[in-house]
Structures are given as C-alpha cells and as structure tokens.
Phi, psi and omega in degrees: 000131181283131177299153182300317182294324178292317177300318179295319178298314181295324176294319178299314180295317180302323182273002187232062183288341177225171178300326179293318178290326177300313180295322177294321177298317178294318179304317180294319177301317182292315181298321179295342181248024170084014177279143180259137180275131175254161176238140180294336182260019176229161178291149179252130175243101185256146180234156177299132182085001182283158180231128191217163170207158179218145179244158171225126181065009184055020176234354172230149183214141174233122176248149180205156175239143181260106179285318182207146174298321175269063189291152184273335182167185178252134174243110195242136167242127182239134176220190180226155188262347186259159177218157178300137181198197176237131178266136178282127180283163170298156182048060198286333190284137174235127177269132182242114175054029180055028179226332182235155169240119173258167170252137178276121183229167173223154183290140170240111181081181185257087183267163167278102189301319186300333183285351177268355184274146169059040175216153183293131180233165171211192187234140176211164179154220179226152181234135180255123181254137175267118178240096178053045177091349174257158180247147178229137181262133175241135168279142178225137174218108178283106190268061174201161176289108191247327190224163172203140175259105186282138175287164174269131183302149181300331181292337180263353177210083186296343181263012185302323182276002176259004180115136183231136171262118185269130175264117187298332181273346183247308190271341192248018179274131182280146175275128183259324181176184172285185184297337178293346179279357182302129180080001186268342186295311179299322178296318180299314182296317178297319180296321178298330179271350182073032181229165177286141181301325183294340182269356177279118183257335178194164182215155164235095186242142184225153171283148172220150182282127183274352182294124182290152175293155182214152174253133187210181182106166182304322181238031182054040186270354182240149174232134177236139183190162169293153165063024175303325170268102014231026183291337175297316178288322179298312181297312183293328179290322176294315178302319180296318178299319180292330184276347192252166176215133180221118184274002184238310187269165168268112179271129188233134174236114181245130176238113191251147178273163167070020175297325184290347180235025172105353175068006187272049178238173181296340180248003181276175180294339178274359179276185178272005190302311181294312180301314181300317182293315181295317180292325178291325173301314181300313180294320181295335177269012174066039178249152180268178183293331176299317178296316180299313181298320178294321181294318179297322179295340179251022183256172182212141179232142172249122173264113189250112181207134191299163186236163182277117172285158172301127180277128184298333179271343184222056181298338181291347180276356177264160179299144183299326187242357180232065179268139179238149186229152175294144179071017179249010175113178182290140182261127171263127188255131183238147173204126183297330181267015173063033165295331173243151186276347187304133168229183185299322182291308184294325177295318180297319179298312183293322177299320179295320178299314181291324178299321178296333181259006183056041180254124180288150177232155177232160179248132179239133163222154173286158167304146184294342180256016180228136175277144176248184177276183177231173181232183181274000183301303180294327178296314177297323181294339177290343178255322178225104186274122180199164179303130185219143174238139175263126180226176174182186174245144183291134178213163175255156172058044178302137182074011165284162175283355180210106190252167185228137178217183181261136182292324182291332182293336180299313178290326176301316182292316178300314182293318180295317180287328174297319176298318178301311181291336186270349177257161176257122180253113187237128176271110180280326174201169184300116181091356179241107186239136181247136178246120184243150173293000000 
C-alpha cells in the first residue's frame, strides 16, 4: 500500500510537468489552506498571523506566514521548480523526406539524454494570447501520448552499447507524426487552450515524460517518477509550511525557477525576488532597514535539493566514508569549495532541529577526485546573506527523465522541515545560535 505522502507527491508531480504548472500546483495548495495571494505591483497589507504568497513569472513562488509583527527573523526553505528537459523552438515543425514531421527542440539543463528515448512524451508549458493589444497567459498540458524520440537500431550503430555521444540537433528530436501532421502542431496547442491559432503570439513549451510515477520494491520502499529532482523537495517544503506554526519568526518557503541553467533570470535564485519579498514584508510590518538587517543576521535558510545515493552497481563512485542511502534520512551536503553552503555551524543547527523531530540525517560529500553539482544556496546568499545549510534526499539517476528515491524519506523530510518551521532559531552573537520551542 502506498503511503499517503507518497501518493500526494506522485499526484503533485503528475500535475506539474513544467515550472509553470509546479507553481500553479503550489498556488492551489496554498489557497486551499487559507493563504492570500499578493501581487508585486500592488501594496501589501500584512497582519499578524497572516498567510501569504507571491509569484514572479508564474514560474517562481514565495509563500510566508507572519508569526509576529515584532518578528525575530526569517526561517527560509528554498528549492527549485525546474528540471532538465527539452524546449520546443519557435517554428517547431521539421519535415523529413516528405514522410515525417519532427519537432525542433533544444536542451534545457544537463539531462541524461538516453533516458528520453523510446518512451511516450508530450508537450506542456504556457501560451501567450493577444487580445486586442493585451496579452493573456494560458497554461497548456497536452494530456496524451503525443511524441517519441526513437532510438537508432543496434544494426545501424553496432557500437551503441559501447557508449554513445548524443547530438541534440540530430539524435534527440521527437517524432510528431506522419506528413499529414504538417501544420498541425500550432493548431493543436491553440485548440488545447481553446483559442484561435492566429491569436497565439508566443509560447514557452517543453517536453515532458508521460510515464506515471510508481512505488515498487520488496516492501514498497522505492518511488520512481519524473522530476523528483527537485519537485520532491518543493512538495515536502510546502507541506511542512502548511503543517507548522511559529508565533515569532517569519516562515518562508521559496521555490525558484531556472536552477538547472544557473538561476540568472529575473525569477531565479540570483534575482532580487527573495530580497524584494523579505524587504517588502519588513516594510509592510512597519519596520525600518535597521530592524531588517538585525532580523536577517538572526535568520536561517535551508537550501533543499536532492543528493546522490550510493548506486548499487557502482558503490565505488561514492565517497569512502560519507555514503548516503535511500530511506536512511535527510542528507546534509558538504563541499570544501563551497558548491554547498553547509558549514559546521549550519550543520549543527539542522542536526539539532532533526533530532527534536526524531528524523535521521546522513552526511554527503563527493569523492575528492570527482566534481559534483551545485545548488541555489550560495546563489541566494549573494542576495540575502544568512546562515544556510544544503540538504536533500538521496536518489538514484539524478537528471534522468525517470528518477528513483526512497518512500520513507518523504516523511522524514516533511517532519524535519516542519520541525524547522516550528522552532525559533535565534542568533545571539556570531557563532552562538539558540533553538527555542
């Protein structure tokens, strides 16, 4: 039997094929739980005990709760809404030998290309409609098996099992239909939105994997699905915010777009979105910049992005003494060159938080002779500097179109982050931090 939290995660992922849909899924969760939507281009009127959220580009979202007007600081969990995929280019159709219609795409992020081959795909994203000189945004999700990227037969590439270098412009283009499909893609997208094709002025469309998530293993201990990196962290952080109450701090849950391509957009972690939101909260609560600076100095952030579990076929690729496994708890990530923000202080704080919730933790480092990825933690710190720990959940096949994680870890993350939001973390002096009930 699938645990309730796992079922909810898989439903969340199914409804969130793109960053735009992810933010809409989170938006619906928040609205159902009494959160009020704010707009960046309107005044904010915040009250003690209030619950709010704001979006930017409809692909990033920040939700927060106001514990007290005289708040002690910000307690932030940050994750990201995007995953590696393929973006559909403008003028997408390509005719092949007057018999096939392909779609012209380009890579978004660093995916494992082979995992996109020979499986049912479709298209989702947003469509911009021109209505008498004004523009309107539509979310679109073509909910049927629409595309497939066919592999090359072994007879045509005898060295395929010895390793393949994939050319994104040659090997990774999806097949849309026979020659009768010519001119039909734009019509299909407009029809899905319920608008005339002539009124579509631009699109942001992406491929998504149609394979449904599944729970498997001898004891249903594994979950596999698209986009576990990083929708697992996004989902669990929102659930934790909904589950918690803090009468002192401002609890913040931020889900940012474009982490997979460097975060350097107006809605990414390198943008002003987090800083703008925190300062506006401060002003709306009638506090000056001196109060804000003191509050930030007493704040704490968790950067949540999944980690590499020990691979059963390649255990030698993990660090000799810091191996992490699925279903063994939340992973704290360390890197001497600051690819991760964790230091001794932030790790100690997070370990104490998890201990209070009886949540196990693990330590991850890369092998010293292997480079790892990075997260949005340090990027966010360039805009709002505060004590930060990098964490995640152990998973296999990161950046595959179908990833695997542990079912028990979902509840560990919800419980650990709920504990974080429910305690008050106060910096009494540099390096001396107090954790209060």
